[in-house]
PAZAPA-4460 file (N, C-alpha, C; in steps of 0.05 Angstrom, whole numbers, plus 32768, in hexadecimal, padded with zeros to 4 digits):
% residues 63
    n_x    n_y    n_z   ca_x   ca_y   ca_z    c_x    c_y    c_z   seq   type   mol
   8011   7FE8   8000   8000   8000   8000   8012   8019   8000     1      X     A
   800A   802D   7FF1   8019   8045   7FEF   8017   8057   8007     2      X     A
   802C   8066   800B   802C   8079   8022   8016   808E   8020     3      X     A
   800F   8096   8008   7FFB   80AB   8004   7FDF   80A0   800B     4      X     A
   7FDC   8086   800E   7FC3   807A   8016   7FC0   8077   8034     5      X     A
   7FD4   806B   8041   7FD0   8065   805D   7FD8   807B   8070     6      X     A
   7FEB   808C   8069   7FF4   80A1   807B   7FDF   80B5   8082     7      X     A
   7FD1   80C1   806E   7FBC   80D4   8075   7FA5   80C8   8085     8      X     A
   7F9E   80AF   807F   7F89   80A2   808E   7F91   809E   80AC     9      X     A
   7FAA   8095   80AF   7FB4   8091   80CB   7FB5   80AC   80DA    10      X     A
   7FBF   80C1   80CD   7FC0   80DB   80DA   7FA4   80E6   80E1    11      X     A
   7F91   80E1   80CF   7F76   80EA   80D4   7F6A   80DC   80EC    12      X     A
   7F6D   80C3   80EE   7F63   80B4   8105   7F70   80BD   811F    13      X     A
   7F8A   80C0   811F   7F98   80C9   8137   7F90   80E5   813E    14      X     A
   7F8E   80F7   812B   7F86   8112   8130   7F6A   8115   813C    15      X     A
   7F57   8107   8131   7F3C   8108   813C   7F3B   80FC   8158    16      X     A
   7F4B   80E7   815C   7F4C   80DA   8177   7F57   80EE   818B    17      X     A
   7F6A   80FF   8184   7F75   8113   8197   7F60   8128   819D    18      X     A
   7F51   8131   8188   7F3D   8145   818C   7F26   813C   819E    19      X     A
   7F20   8122   819D   7F0A   8117   81AC   7F12   8108   81C4    20      X     A
   7F2B   810A   81CC   7F37   80FA   81E2   7F28   80FD   81FC    21      X     A
   7F1F   8115   8202   7F12   811A   821C   7EF6   8110   821E    22      X     A
   7EEC   8102   820A   7ED2   80F5   820C   7EC2   80F7   81F2    23      X     A
   7EB6   80E2   81EB   7EA5   80E1   81D4   7E89   80EB   81DC    24      X     A
   7E85   8104   81DB   7E6B   8110   81E0   7E63   8122   81C9    25      X     A
   7E4B   8129   81C8   7E42   813B   81B3   7E51   8156   81B5    26      X     A
   7E55   8160   81CD   7E63   8179   81D0   7E80   8178   81C6    27      X     A
   7E8D   8161   81C9   7EA8   815E   81BF   7EA9   8162   81A1    28      X     A
   7E96   8156   8193   7E95   8159   8176   7E8F   8176   816E    29      X     A
   7E7C   8182   817C   7E74   819E   8175   7E8B   81B1   817B    30      X     A
   7E98   81AE   8191   7EAE   81C0   8199   7EC6   81BE   8187    31      X     A
   7ECB   81A6   817D   7EE3   81A1   816D   7EDE   819F   814F    32      X     A
   7EC6   81A3   8146   7EBF   81A0   812A   7ED0   81B2   8118    33      X     A
   7ED3   81CC   811E   7EE4   81DD   810C   7F01   81D2   810B    34      X     A
   7F0C   81CA   8121   7F27   81BF   8121   7F29   81A5   8110    35      X     A
   7F15   8194   8113   7F14   817B   8105   7F12   8180   80E6    36      X     A
   7F01   8193   80DF   7EFF   8199   80C2   7F18   81A4   80B6    37      X     A
   7F26   81B5   80C5   7F40   81C0   80BC   7F54   81A9   80BA    38      X     A
   7F54   8197   80CD   7F66   8180   80CD   7F60   816E   80B5    39      X     A
   7F47   816B   80AE   7F40   815A   8097   7F4B   8167   807D    40      X     A
   7F49   8181   807B   7F53   8190   8064   7F71   818C   8062    41      X     A
   7F7F   818D   8078   7F9C   818A   8078   7FA3   816D   8070    42      X     A
   7F94   8159   8079   7F99   813E   8072   7F95   8139   8054    43      X     A
   7F80   8145   8049   7F7B   8143   802C   7F92   814F   801C    44      X     A
   7F9B   8166   8025   7FB2   8173   8018   7FCB   8161   801A    45      X     A
   7FCF   8155   8031   7FE6   8143   8034   7FE4   812B   8021    46      X     A
   7FCC   811F   801F   7FC9   8109   800D   7FCE   8111   7FF0    47      X     A
   7FC4   8128   7FE8   7FC8   8132   7FCD   7FE6   8136   7FC7    48      X     A
   7FF4   8142   7FDB   8011   8147   7FD7   8021   812D   7FD6    49      X     A
   801B   811A   7FE7   8029   8101   7FE6   8024   80F2   7FCC    50      X     A
   800B   80F3   7FC3   8004   80E5   7FAA   8013   80F2   7F92    51      X     A
   8014   810C   7F92   8022   811A   7F7C   8040   8113   7F7D    52      X     A
   804B   8112   7F95   8067   810C   7F98   806D   80F0   7F8E    53      X     A
   805B   80DD   7F94   805F   80C1   7F8B   805C   80C0   7F6D    54      X     A
   804A   80CF   7F61   8047   80CF   7F44   805F   80DB   7F37    55      X     A
   806A   80F0   7F42   8082   80FC   7F37   809A   80E9   7F39    56      X     A
   809C   80DB   7F4F   80B2   80C8   7F52   80AF   80B1   7F3E    57      X     A
   8096   80A7   7F3A   8092   8092   7F26   8099   809B   7F0A    58      X     A
   8092   80B4   7F03   8098   80BF   7EE9   80B6   80C2   7EE6    59      X     A
   80C3   80CA   7EFB   80E0   80CE   7EFA   80EF   80B3   7EF6    60      X     A
   80E5   809E   7F03   80F1   8083   7F00   80EC   8078   7EE5    61      X     A
   80D5   807F   7ED8   80CF   8074   7EBE   80DF   8081   7EA7    62      X     A
   80EA   8098   7EAC   80F9   80A7   7E97   8115   809D   7E95    63      X     A
***
C-alpha cells in the first residue's frame, strides 16, 4: 500500500482521537467541529501532495 493512502488516514484517526479524548459527548463534537474540519482539509492537502510526489517519482524513474 502506498504512503499517500495510509498516512493521511492514520493521521486523521489520531487527530480526531486527540480532539475527542476528554469524552465522546455531543458537546465535544460541537466544540471541536471547526478544528476537526480544518484538520480534515490539512489531511486532504497532505494526501494530494504525497500522491503528486509519488507520481513525479514514478515519472522520473520511467524516463
